[in-house]
N, CA, C and O atoms as CSV, one atom per row, in Angstrom:
chain,resi,resn,atom,element,x,y,z
A,1,UNK,N,N,71.509,51.112,-128.251
A,1,UNK,CA,C,71.479,50.555,-126.921
A,1,UNK,C,C,70.112,49.904,-126.723
A,1,UNK,O,O,69.088,50.502,-127.053
A,2,UNK,N,N,70.089,48.707,-126.198
A,2,UNK,CA,C,68.835,48.003,-125.926
A,2,UNK,C,C,68.124,48.679,-124.761
A,2,UNK,O,O,68.755,49.318,-123.919
A,3,UNK,N,N,66.802,48.530,-124.724
A,3,UNK,CA,C,66.015,49.192,-123.688
A,3,UNK,C,C,66.379,48.716,-122.291
A,3,UNK,O,O,66.299,49.497,-121.343
A,4,UNK,N,N,66.771,47.471,-122.139
A,4,UNK,CA,C,67.056,46.927,-120.820
A,4,UNK,C,C,68.418,47.368,-120.279
A,4,UNK,O,O,68.687,47.213,-119.088
A,5,UNK,N,N,69.270,47.910,-121.131
A,5,UNK,CA,C,70.587,48.338,-120.687
A,5,UNK,C,C,70.497,49.685,-119.986
A,5,UNK,O,O,69.776,50.580,-120.427
A,6,UNK,N,N,71.240,49.818,-118.884
A,6,UNK,CA,C,71.288,51.086,-118.171
A,6,UNK,C,C,72.226,52.031,-118.924
A,6,UNK,O,O,73.158,51.580,-119.589
A,7,UNK,N,N,71.980,53.340,-118.820
A,7,UNK,CA,C,72.896,54.269,-119.474
A,7,UNK,C,C,74.294,54.134,-118.875
A,7,UNK,O,O,74.449,53.859,-117.685
A,8,UNK,N,N,75.279,54.325,-119.694
A,8,UNK,CA,C,76.672,54.207,-119.272
A,8,UNK,C,C,77.021,55.359,-118.339
A,8,UNK,O,O,76.753,56.521,-118.644
A,9,UNK,N,N,77.623,55.023,-117.191
A,9,UNK,CA,C,78.034,56.056,-116.251
A,9,UNK,C,C,79.336,56.672,-116.726
A,9,UNK,O,O,80.224,55.988,-117.235
A,10,UNK,N,N,79.425,57.987,-116.544
A,10,UNK,CA,C,80.614,58.721,-116.945
A,10,UNK,C,C,81.235,59.321,-115.696
A,10,UNK,O,O,80.547,59.968,-114.906
A,11,UNK,N,N,82.523,59.111,-115.517
A,11,UNK,CA,C,83.209,59.720,-114.389
A,11,UNK,C,C,83.869,60.996,-114.870
A,11,UNK,O,O,84.561,61.020,-115.888
A,12,UNK,N,N,83.637,62.049,-114.113
A,12,UNK,CA,C,84.235,63.337,-114.462
A,12,UNK,C,C,84.909,63.923,-113.237
A,12,UNK,O,O,84.606,63.556,-112.102
A,13,UNK,N,N,85.812,64.824,-113.485
A,13,UNK,CA,C,86.522,65.513,-112.391
A,13,UNK,C,C,86.049,66.961,-112.414
A,13,UNK,O,O,86.195,67.665,-113.413
A,14,UNK,N,N,85.470,67.394,-111.273
A,14,UNK,CA,C,84.980,68.760,-111.160
A,14,UNK,C,C,85.918,69.588,-110.300
A,14,UNK,O,O,86.495,69.070,-109.345
A,15,UNK,N,N,86.078,70.861,-110.621
A,15,UNK,CA,C,86.831,71.751,-109.729
A,15,UNK,C,C,86.144,71.801,-108.358
A,15,UNK,O,O,84.955,71.504,-108.245
A,16,UNK,N,N,86.889,72.175,-107.333
A,16,UNK,CA,C,86.385,72.144,-105.956
A,16,UNK,C,C,85.068,72.897,-105.788
A,16,UNK,O,O,84.141,72.380,-105.166
A,17,UNK,N,N,84.973,74.100,-106.330
A,17,UNK,CA,C,83.758,74.908,-106.168
A,17,UNK,C,C,82.549,74.222,-106.819
A,17,UNK,O,O,81.466,74.187,-106.235
A,18,UNK,N,N,82.736,73.681,-108.019
A,18,UNK,CA,C,81.646,72.986,-108.701
A,18,UNK,C,C,81.294,71.679,-107.988
A,18,UNK,O,O,80.135,71.265,-107.975
A,19,UNK,N,N,82.308,71.028,-107.392
A,19,UNK,CA,C,82.055,69.787,-106.665
A,19,UNK,C,C,81.204,70.070,-105.427
A,19,UNK,O,O,80.294,69.302,-105.112
A,20,UNK,N,N,81.494,71.169,-104.721
A,20,UNK,CA,C,80.680,71.546,-103.564
A,20,UNK,C,C,79.236,71.810,-103.998
A,20,UNK,O,O,78.284,71.370,-103.353
A,21,UNK,N,N,79.106,72.527,-105.085
A,21,UNK,CA,C,77.761,72.830,-105.593
A,21,UNK,C,C,77.051,71.545,-106.032
A,21,UNK,O,O,75.862,71.364,-105.767
A,22,UNK,N,N,77.788,70.657,-106.704
A,22,UNK,CA,C,77.212,69.382,-107.135
A,22,UNK,C,C,76.732,68.570,-105.935
A,22,UNK,O,O,75.631,68.020,-105.959
A,23,UNK,N,N,77.551,68.494,-104.888
A,23,UNK,CA,C,77.182,67.718,-103.698
A,23,UNK,C,C,75.938,68.306,-103.035
A,23,UNK,O,O,75.069,67.568,-102.569
A,24,UNK,N,N,75.856,69.626,-102.997
A,24,UNK,CA,C,74.679,70.281,-102.418
A,24,UNK,C,C,73.436,69.954,-103.242
A,24,UNK,O,O,72.388,69.624,-102.686
A,25,UNK,N,N,73.552,70.044,-104.561
A,25,UNK,CA,C,72.424,69.738,-105.444
A,25,UNK,C,C,72.039,68.257,-105.355
A,25,UNK,O,O,70.857,67.914,-105.360
A,26,UNK,N,N,73.037,67.395,-105.275
A,26,UNK,CA,C,72.786,65.952,-105.192
A,26,UNK,C,C,72.063,65.597,-103.889
A,26,UNK,O,O,71.152,64.768,-103.884
A,27,UNK,N,N,72.469,66.221,-102.799
A,27,UNK,CA,C,71.808,65.994,-101.502
A,27,UNK,C,C,70.353,66.451,-101.574
A,27,UNK,O,O,69.458,65.766,-101.078
A,28,UNK,N,N,70.123,67.589,-102.180
A,28,UNK,CA,C,68.762,68.107,-102.341
A,28,UNK,C,C,67.934,67.182,-103.233
A,28,UNK,O,O,66.747,66.973,-102.982
A,29,UNK,N,N,68.556,66.633,-104.268
A,29,UNK,CA,C,67.872,65.693,-105.164
A,29,UNK,C,C,67.446,64.433,-104.406
A,29,UNK,O,O,66.340,63.930,-104.607
A,30,UNK,N,N,68.311,63.931,-103.547
A,30,UNK,CA,C,67.969,62.757,-102.740
A,30,UNK,C,C,66.815,63.066,-101.785
A,30,UNK,O,O,65.921,62.241,-101.598
A,31,UNK,N,N,66.839,64.254,-101.184
A,31,UNK,CA,C,65.764,64.661,-100.265
A,31,UNK,C,C,64.436,64.744,-101.011
A,31,UNK,O,O,63.408,64.288,-100.511
A,32,UNK,N,N,64.460,65.326,-102.207
A,32,UNK,CA,C,63.234,65.425,-102.997
A,32,UNK,C,C,62.746,64.036,-103.421
A,32,UNK,O,O,61.542,63.788,-103.474
A,33,UNK,N,N,63.673,63.143,-103.718
A,33,UNK,CA,C,63.297,61.765,-104.057
A,33,UNK,C,C,62.607,61.072,-102.897
A,33,UNK,O,O,61.623,60.357,-103.088
A,34,UNK,N,N,63.126,61.286,-101.688
A,34,UNK,CA,C,62.496,60.713,-100.495
A,34,UNK,C,C,61.099,61.306,-100.288
A,34,UNK,O,O,60.152,60.589,-99.963
A,35,UNK,N,N,60.984,62.621,-100.481
A,35,UNK,CA,C,59.677,63.277,-100.332
A,35,UNK,C,C,58.683,62.756,-101.358
A,35,UNK,O,O,57.503,62.574,-101.057
A,36,UNK,N,N,59.163,62.521,-102.560
A,36,UNK,CA,C,58.291,61.984,-103.605
A,36,UNK,C,C,57.806,60.586,-103.226
A,36,UNK,O,O,56.655,60.236,-103.485
A,37,UNK,N,N,58.672,59.797,-102.620
A,37,UNK,CA,C,58.276,58.473,-102.143
A,37,UNK,C,C,57.220,58.554,-101.052
A,37,UNK,O,O,56.277,57.763,-101.031
A,38,UNK,N,N,57.382,59.520,-100.138
A,38,UNK,CA,C,56.395,59.713,-99.070
A,38,UNK,C,C,55.045,60.142,-99.644
A,38,UNK,O,O,53.996,59.654,-99.224
A,39,UNK,N,N,55.087,61.053,-100.601
A,39,UNK,CA,C,53.850,61.520,-101.239
A,39,UNK,C,C,53.161,60.352,-101.942
A,39,UNK,O,O,51.940,60.213,-101.876
A,40,UNK,N,N,53.935,59.532,-102.600
A,40,UNK,CA,C,53.385,58.368,-103.297
A,40,UNK,C,C,52.722,57.402,-102.305
A,40,UNK,O,O,51.646,56.870,-102.578
A,41,UNK,N,N,53.362,57.181,-101.163
A,41,UNK,CA,C,52.795,56.300,-100.142
A,41,UNK,C,C,51.497,56.884,-99.575
A,41,UNK,O,O,50.528,56.161,-99.346
A,42,UNK,N,N,51.493,58.201,-99.353
A,42,UNK,CA,C,50.269,58.858,-98.871
A,42,UNK,C,C,49.140,58.716,-99.881
A,42,UNK,O,O,47.994,58.457,-99.515
A,43,UNK,N,N,49.474,58.888,-101.154
A,43,UNK,CA,C,48.468,58.772,-102.209
A,43,UNK,C,C,47.912,57.355,-102.261
A,43,UNK,O,O,46.700,57.169,-102.364
A,44,UNK,N,N,48.776,56.364,-102.192
A,44,UNK,CA,C,48.325,54.968,-102.194
A,44,UNK,C,C,47.385,54.686,-101.028
A,44,UNK,O,O,46.352,54.039,-101.200
A,45,UNK,N,N,47.744,55.172,-99.847
A,45,UNK,CA,C,46.916,54.940,-98.657
A,45,UNK,C,C,45.554,55.611,-98.802
A,45,UNK,O,O,44.530,55.014,-98.470
A,46,UNK,N,N,45.539,56.833,-99.288
A,46,UNK,CA,C,44.268,57.556,-99.433
A,46,UNK,C,C,43.406,56.926,-100.526
A,46,UNK,O,O,42.183,56.882,-100.394
A,47,UNK,N,N,44.024,56.442,-101.597
A,47,UNK,CA,C,43.262,55.759,-102.650
A,47,UNK,C,C,42.645,54.459,-102.127
A,47,UNK,O,O,41.514,54.117,-102.473
A,48,UNK,N,N,43.399,53.737,-101.288
A,48,UNK,CA,C,42.858,52.518,-100.674
A,48,UNK,C,C,41.657,52.838,-99.780
A,48,UNK,O,O,40.639,52.146,-99.816
A,49,UNK,N,N,41.794,53.892,-98.983
A,49,UNK,CA,C,40.702,54.306,-98.098
A,49,UNK,C,C,39.467,54.661,-98.916
A,49,UNK,O,O,38.355,54.253,-98.582
A,50,UNK,N,N,39.669,55.422,-99.987
A,50,UNK,CA,C,38.546,55.814,-100.827
A,50,UNK,C,C,37.888,54.592,-101.464
A,50,UNK,O,O,36.663,54.482,-101.492
A,51,UNK,N,N,38.697,53.691,-101.965
A,51,UNK,CA,C,38.183,52.485,-102.614
A,51,UNK,C,C,37.354,51.653,-101.628
A,51,UNK,O,O,36.297,51.134,-101.988
A,52,UNK,N,N,37.829,51.527,-100.393
A,52,UNK,CA,C,37.107,50.786,-99.363
A,52,UNK,C,C,35.752,51.433,-99.076
A,52,UNK,O,O,34.732,50.748,-99.006
A,53,UNK,N,N,35.750,52.745,-98.912
A,53,UNK,CA,C,34.494,53.457,-98.633
A,53,UNK,C,C,33.537,53.352,-99.823
A,53,UNK,O,O,32.329,53.194,-99.642
A,54,UNK,N,N,34.078,53.438,-101.034
A,54,UNK,CA,C,33.239,53.347,-102.229
A,54,UNK,C,C,32.590,51.965,-102.327
A,54,UNK,O,O,31.391,51.855,-102.581
A,55,UNK,N,N,33.385,50.917,-102.126
A,55,UNK,CA,C,32.844,49.558,-102.193
A,55,UNK,C,C,31.809,49.309,-101.090
A,55,UNK,O,O,30.789,48.662,-101.325
A,56,UNK,N,N,32.077,49.821,-99.899
A,56,UNK,CA,C,31.114,49.687,-98.802
A,56,UNK,C,C,29.809,50.382,-99.175
A,56,UNK,O,O,28.724,49.841,-98.958
A,57,UNK,N,N,29.919,51.572,-99.729
A,57,UNK,CA,C,28.721,52.311,-100.149
A,57,UNK,C,C,27.953,51.552,-101.221
A,57,UNK,O,O,26.724,51.493,-101.183
A,58,UNK,N,N,28.667,50.974,-102.170
A,58,UNK,CA,C,28.015,50.199,-103.238
A,58,UNK,C,C,27.261,49.007,-102.661
A,58,UNK,O,O,26.129,48.735,-103.062
A,59,UNK,N,N,27.875,48.303,-101.732
A,59,UNK,CA,C,27.238,47.127,-101.122
A,59,UNK,C,C,26.031,47.530,-100.271
A,59,UNK,O,O,24.992,46.872,-100.313
A,60,UNK,N,N,26.170,48.607,-99.502
A,60,UNK,CA,C,25.057,49.050,-98.661
A,60,UNK,C,C,23.874,49.555,-99.488
A,60,UNK,O,O,22.722,49.425,-99.074
A,61,UNK,N,N,24.160,50.128,-100.653
A,61,UNK,CA,C,23.070,50.655,-101.481
A,61,UNK,C,C,22.184,49.529,-102.024
A,61,UNK,O,O,21.063,49.789,-102.460
A,62,UNK,N,N,22.667,48.295,-102.003
A,62,UNK,CA,C,21.890,47.143,-102.479
A,62,UNK,C,C,20.956,46.590,-101.396
A,62,UNK,O,O,20.064,45.791,-101.682
A,63,UNK,N,N,21.171,47.024,-100.156
A,63,UNK,CA,C,20.410,46.487,-99.026
A,63,UNK,C,C,19.142,47.324,-98.817
A,63,UNK,O,O,19.119,48.520,-99.107
A,64,UNK,N,N,18.099,46.676,-98.313
A,64,UNK,CA,C,16.843,47.337,-97.985
A,64,UNK,C,C,17.115,48.500,-97.024
A,64,UNK,O,O,17.834,48.337,-96.039
A,65,UNK,N,N,16.540,49.672,-97.313
A,65,UNK,CA,C,16.796,50.859,-96.491
A,65,UNK,C,C,16.259,50.741,-95.070
A,65,UNK,O,O,16.640,51.526,-94.202
A,66,UNK,N,N,15.391,49.787,-94.823
A,66,UNK,CA,C,14.842,49.579,-93.475
A,66,UNK,C,C,15.767,48.731,-92.601
A,66,UNK,O,O,15.570,48.626,-91.391
A,67,UNK,N,N,16.766,48.135,-93.226
A,67,UNK,CA,C,17.696,47.282,-92.478
A,67,UNK,C,C,18.589,48.136,-91.579
A,67,UNK,O,O,18.930,49.265,-91.933
A,68,UNK,N,N,18.965,47.604,-90.428
A,68,UNK,CA,C,19.902,48.346,-89.566
A,68,UNK,C,C,21.318,48.267,-90.142
A,68,UNK,O,O,21.677,47.310,-90.827
A,69,UNK,N,N,22.086,49.270,-89.854
A,69,UNK,CA,C,23.493,49.291,-90.280
A,69,UNK,C,C,24.327,49.738,-89.087
A,69,UNK,O,O,23.838,50.427,-88.191
A,70,UNK,N,N,25.563,49.345,-89.091
A,70,UNK,CA,C,26.464,49.739,-88.017
A,70,UNK,C,C,27.540,50.643,-88.597
A,70,UNK,O,O,28.234,50.284,-89.548
A,71,UNK,N,N,27.660,51.812,-88.006
A,71,UNK,CA,C,28.628,52.802,-88.466
A,71,UNK,C,C,29.854,52.737,-87.557
A,71,UNK,O,O,29.713,52.773,-86.335
A,72,UNK,N,N,31.055,52.641,-88.135
A,72,UNK,CA,C,32.256,52.590,-87.287
A,72,UNK,C,C,32.564,53.961,-86.677
A,72,UNK,O,O,32.549,54.978,-87.370
A,73,UNK,N,N,32.835,53.969,-85.402
A,73,UNK,CA,C,33.283,55.161,-84.680
A,73,UNK,C,C,34.557,54.742,-83.951
A,73,UNK,O,O,34.501,54.157,-82.870
A,74,UNK,N,N,35.693,55.043,-84.549
A,74,UNK,CA,C,36.953,54.586,-83.968
A,74,UNK,C,C,37.018,53.080,-84.016
A,74,UNK,O,O,36.971,52.485,-85.093
A,75,UNK,N,N,37.128,52.448,-82.842
A,75,UNK,CA,C,37.170,50.986,-82.782
A,75,UNK,C,C,35.811,50.390,-82.430
A,75,UNK,O,O,35.666,49.169,-82.359
A,76,UNK,N,N,34.821,51.245,-82.210
A,76,UNK,CA,C,33.483,50.780,-81.847
A,76,UNK,C,C,32.537,50.942,-83.037
A,76,UNK,O,O,32.879,51.571,-84.039
A,77,UNK,N,N,31.352,50.367,-82.909
A,77,UNK,CA,C,30.327,50.481,-83.932
A,77,UNK,C,C,29.035,50.970,-83.288
A,77,UNK,O,O,28.678,50.548,-82.188
A,78,UNK,N,N,28.338,51.866,-83.989
A,78,UNK,CA,C,27.092,52.433,-83.494
A,78,UNK,C,C,25.984,52.060,-84.470
A,78,UNK,O,O,26.154,52.132,-85.687
A,79,UNK,N,N,24.852,51.662,-83.914
A,79,UNK,CA,C,23.704,51.304,-84.739
A,79,UNK,C,C,23.193,52.548,-85.460
A,79,UNK,O,O,23.016,53.602,-84.849
A,80,UNK,N,N,22.963,52.415,-86.748
A,80,UNK,CA,C,22.491,53.520,-87.582
A,80,UNK,C,C,21.549,52.943,-88.627
A,80,UNK,O,O,21.306,51.736,-88.653
A,81,UNK,N,N,21.022,53.802,-89.484
A,81,UNK,CA,C,20.192,53.290,-90.570
A,81,UNK,C,C,20.944,53.444,-91.893
A,81,UNK,O,O,21.912,54.199,-91.976
A,82,UNK,N,N,20.505,52.741,-92.904
A,82,UNK,CA,C,21.189,52.721,-94.212
A,82,UNK,C,C,21.288,54.121,-94.830
A,82,UNK,O,O,22.379,54.513,-95.245
A,83,UNK,N,N,20.190,54.893,-94.909
A,83,UNK,CA,C,20.307,56.216,-95.541
A,83,UNK,C,C,21.353,57.124,-94.870
A,83,UNK,O,O,22.107,57.807,-95.563
A,84,UNK,N,N,21.403,57.135,-93.538
A,84,UNK,CA,C,22.413,57.952,-92.846
A,84,UNK,C,C,23.822,57.446,-93.118
A,84,UNK,O,O,24.749,58.229,-93.329
A,85,UNK,N,N,23.967,56.143,-93.110
A,85,UNK,CA,C,25.283,55.557,-93.370
A,85,UNK,C,C,25.741,55.867,-94.792
A,85,UNK,O,O,26.910,56.185,-95.010
A,86,UNK,N,N,24.830,55.777,-95.759
A,86,UNK,CA,C,25.174,56.102,-97.145
A,86,UNK,C,C,25.569,57.572,-97.280
A,86,UNK,O,O,26.507,57.910,-98.002
A,87,UNK,N,N,24.844,58.434,-96.580
A,87,UNK,CA,C,25.156,59.869,-96.616
A,87,UNK,C,C,26.555,60.115,-96.051
A,87,UNK,O,O,27.352,60.850,-96.633
A,88,UNK,N,N,26.838,59.490,-94.914
A,88,UNK,CA,C,28.148,59.628,-94.290
A,88,UNK,C,C,29.258,59.116,-95.216
A,88,UNK,O,O,30.312,59.739,-95.339
A,89,UNK,N,N,29.009,57.988,-95.858
A,89,UNK,CA,C,30.012,57.431,-96.783
A,89,UNK,C,C,30.234,58.364,-97.971
A,89,UNK,O,O,31.373,58.546,-98.403
A,90,UNK,N,N,29.158,58.960,-98.510
A,90,UNK,CA,C,29.321,59.919,-99.622
A,90,UNK,C,C,30.173,61.104,-99.188
A,90,UNK,O,O,31.046,61.555,-99.929
A,91,UNK,N,N,29.916,61.604,-97.987
A,91,UNK,CA,C,30.711,62.725,-97.466
A,91,UNK,C,C,32.167,62.323,-97.266
A,91,UNK,O,O,33.080,63.090,-97.572
A,92,UNK,N,N,32.374,61.116,-96.751
A,92,UNK,CA,C,33.744,60.617,-96.558
A,92,UNK,C,C,34.473,60.466,-97.891
A,92,UNK,O,O,35.658,60.780,-97.996
A,93,UNK,N,N,33.765,59.986,-98.899
A,93,UNK,CA,C,34.374,59.820,-100.233
A,93,UNK,C,C,34.742,61.186,-100.804
A,93,UNK,O,O,35.808,61.344,-101.399
A,94,UNK,N,N,33.860,62.175,-100.624
A,94,UNK,CA,C,34.157,63.528,-101.105
A,94,UNK,C,C,35.390,64.092,-100.402
A,94,UNK,O,O,36.221,64.752,-101.025
A,95,UNK,N,N,35.501,63.827,-99.100
A,95,UNK,CA,C,36.674,64.270,-98.350
A,95,UNK,C,C,37.937,63.565,-98.851
A,95,UNK,O,O,38.989,64.188,-98.986
A,96,UNK,N,N,37.827,62.271,-99.123
A,96,UNK,CA,C,38.963,61.520,-99.688
A,96,UNK,C,C,39.379,62.111,-101.035
A,96,UNK,O,O,40.569,62.248,-101.316
A,97,UNK,N,N,38.398,62.460,-101.864
A,97,UNK,CA,C,38.705,63.046,-103.169
A,97,UNK,C,C,39.489,64.350,-103.022
A,97,UNK,O,O,40.422,64.607,-103.783
A,98,UNK,N,N,39.107,65.173,-102.038
A,98,UNK,CA,C,39.837,66.429,-101.803
A,98,UNK,C,C,41.267,66.145,-101.350
A,98,UNK,O,O,42.211,66.790,-101.807
A,99,UNK,N,N,41.419,65.173,-100.445
A,99,UNK,CA,C,42.757,64.813,-99.964
A,99,UNK,C,C,43.614,64.283,-101.107
A,99,UNK,O,O,44.791,64.626,-101.224
A,100,UNK,N,N,43.015,63.443,-101.949
A,100,UNK,CA,C,43.750,62.866,-103.085
A,100,UNK,C,C,44.224,63.973,-104.015
A,100,UNK,O,O,45.363,63.949,-104.483
A,101,UNK,N,N,43.363,64.936,-104.281
A,101,UNK,CA,C,43.738,66.050,-105.148
A,101,UNK,C,C,44.887,66.849,-104.541
A,101,UNK,O,O,45.826,67.217,-105.246
A,102,UNK,N,N,44.819,67.118,-103.241
A,102,UNK,CA,C,45.896,67.856,-102.586
A,102,UNK,C,C,47.213,67.075,-102.632
A,102,UNK,O,O,48.274,67.651,-102.872
A,103,UNK,N,N,47.139,65.770,-102.403
A,103,UNK,CA,C,48.353,64.946,-102.438
A,103,UNK,C,C,48.938,64.921,-103.846
A,103,UNK,O,O,50.154,65.009,-104.014
A,104,UNK,N,N,48.078,64.801,-104.860
A,104,UNK,CA,C,48.567,64.803,-106.239
A,104,UNK,C,C,49.237,66.129,-106.579
A,104,UNK,O,O,50.286,66.147,-107.223
A,105,UNK,N,N,48.637,67.241,-106.149
A,105,UNK,CA,C,49.241,68.555,-106.404
A,105,UNK,C,C,50.603,68.659,-105.736
A,105,UNK,O,O,51.551,69.178,-106.324
A,106,UNK,N,N,50.700,68.162,-104.498
A,106,UNK,CA,C,51.982,68.182,-103.795
A,106,UNK,C,C,53.006,67.322,-104.530
A,106,UNK,O,O,54.168,67.711,-104.655
A,107,UNK,N,N,52.581,66.158,-105.016
A,107,UNK,CA,C,53.482,65.276,-105.757
A,107,UNK,C,C,53.973,65.917,-107.044
A,107,UNK,O,O,55.150,65.805,-107.386
A,108,UNK,N,N,53.080,66.584,-107.755
A,108,UNK,CA,C,53.464,67.272,-108.991
A,108,UNK,C,C,54.481,68.370,-108.688
A,108,UNK,O,O,55.461,68.543,-109.414
A,109,UNK,N,N,54.235,69.106,-107.609
A,109,UNK,CA,C,55.150,70.178,-107.218
A,109,UNK,C,C,56.538,69.626,-106.904
A,109,UNK,O,O,57.542,70.160,-107.376
A,110,UNK,N,N,56.596,68.555,-106.105
A,110,UNK,CA,C,57.888,67.953,-105.735
A,110,UNK,C,C,58.581,67.386,-106.977
A,110,UNK,O,O,59.792,67.541,-107.132
A,111,UNK,N,N,57.822,66.731,-107.863
A,111,UNK,CA,C,58.415,66.167,-109.084
A,111,UNK,C,C,58.976,67.277,-109.971
A,111,UNK,O,O,60.047,67.118,-110.557
A,112,UNK,N,N,58.266,68.392,-110.074
A,112,UNK,CA,C,58.765,69.521,-110.865
A,112,UNK,C,C,60.038,70.099,-110.264
A,112,UNK,O,O,60.973,70.447,-110.985
A,113,UNK,N,N,60.069,70.200,-108.925
A,113,UNK,CA,C,61.285,70.675,-108.263
A,113,UNK,C,C,62.461,69.746,-108.565
A,113,UNK,O,O,63.572,70.199,-108.839
A,114,UNK,N,N,62.197,68.440,-108.510
A,114,UNK,CA,C,63.260,67.472,-108.762
A,114,UNK,C,C,63.738,67.565,-110.213
A,114,UNK,O,O,64.937,67.475,-110.475
A,115,UNK,N,N,62.813,67.744,-111.153
A,115,UNK,CA,C,63.201,67.896,-112.559
A,115,UNK,C,C,64.075,69.132,-112.761
A,115,UNK,O,O,65.072,69.080,-113.481
A,116,UNK,N,N,63.700,70.240,-112.127
A,116,UNK,CA,C,64.503,71.459,-112.242
A,116,UNK,C,C,65.886,71.263,-111.638
A,116,UNK,O,O,66.881,71.757,-112.169
A,117,UNK,N,N,65.942,70.552,-110.544
A,117,UNK,CA,C,67.216,70.279,-109.897
A,117,UNK,C,C,68.109,69.413,-110.783
A,117,UNK,O,O,69.311,69.658,-110.891
A,118,UNK,N,N,67.523,68.410,-111.411
A,118,UNK,CA,C,68.296,67.552,-112.320
A,118,UNK,C,C,68.828,68.361,-113.510
A,118,UNK,O,O,69.942,68.128,-113.977
A,119,UNK,N,N,68.028,69.304,-113.988
A,119,UNK,CA,C,68.505,70.173,-115.077
A,119,UNK,C,C,69.680,71.025,-114.606
A,119,UNK,O,O,70.634,71.229,-115.358
A,120,UNK,N,N,69.623,71.527,-113.364
A,120,UNK,CA,C,70.729,72.308,-112.819
A,120,UNK,C,C,71.990,71.454,-112.712
A,120,UNK,O,O,73.089,71.914,-113.024
A,121,UNK,N,N,71.825,70.219,-112.273
A,121,UNK,CA,C,72.975,69.313,-112.161
A,121,UNK,C,C,73.573,69.061,-113.542
A,121,UNK,O,O,74.791,69.099,-113.716
A,122,UNK,N,N,72.702,68.802,-114.527
A,122,UNK,CA,C,73.192,68.569,-115.892
A,122,UNK,C,C,73.942,69.783,-116.435
A,122,UNK,O,O,74.985,69.637,-117.072
A,123,UNK,N,N,73.413,70.978,-116.183
A,123,UNK,CA,C,74.074,72.198,-116.649
A,123,UNK,C,C,75.414,72.401,-115.938
A,123,UNK,O,O,76.363,72.917,-116.528
A,124,UNK,N,N,75.485,71.999,-114.684
A,124,UNK,CA,C,76.713,72.139,-113.917
A,124,UNK,C,C,77.815,71.231,-114.462
A,124,UNK,O,O,78.964,71.658,-114.577
A,125,UNK,N,N,77.478,69.988,-114.796
A,125,UNK,CA,C,78.504,69.028,-115.214
A,125,UNK,C,C,78.741,69.012,-116.726
A,125,UNK,O,O,79.761,68.494,-117.179
A,126,UNK,N,N,77.830,69.563,-117.504
A,126,UNK,CA,C,77.952,69.523,-118.971
A,126,UNK,C,C,79.303,70.034,-119.485
A,126,UNK,O,O,79.881,69.397,-120.366
A,127,UNK,N,N,79.828,71.145,-118.979
A,127,UNK,CA,C,81.122,71.632,-119.499
A,127,UNK,C,C,82.295,70.684,-119.213
A,127,UNK,O,O,83.337,70.783,-119.861
A,128,UNK,N,N,82.137,69.776,-118.259
A,128,UNK,CA,C,83.252,68.914,-117.856
A,128,UNK,C,C,83.160,67.507,-118.439
A,128,UNK,O,O,84.072,66.701,-118.261
A,129,UNK,N,N,82.077,67.213,-119.125
A,129,UNK,CA,C,81.928,65.895,-119.743
A,129,UNK,C,C,82.728,65.884,-121.043
A,129,UNK,O,O,82.638,66.803,-121.857
A,130,UNK,N,N,83.500,64.839,-121.213
A,130,UNK,CA,C,84.289,64.689,-122.447
A,130,UNK,C,C,85.657,65.318,-122.359
A,130,UNK,O,O,86.378,65.359,-123.356
A,131,UNK,N,N,86.035,65.807,-121.199
A,131,UNK,CA,C,87.383,66.399,-121.057
A,131,UNK,C,C,88.373,65.341,-120.701
A,131,UNK,O,O,89.557,65.634,-120.538
């Protein structure tokens, strides 16, 4: 089979009890897939935030420390100095790193749950394939 070809779908007939169990597992698999998508979106957003703060810190570190800097506070900006702003950015980056790690751990957990669920589905239908 060529790499671009999708695997061939097999239609099987399951007894009522196994069909109920399959539908329950399939619904759970879809829910986990949605959760994995949400985790992925959260990770992307947090990585973007970290990248922005890192680049800002890199640019500010090139400027004379005596220059004024403006620190964002919500939608407003407050006059600050470069060393304080750099310190704040380092702390923000460290916080982003912790959030990223937590999101990755959550994603790994959800992906592992989904893999286990897929194995359960495969074990459920395996006896009925080829009949």
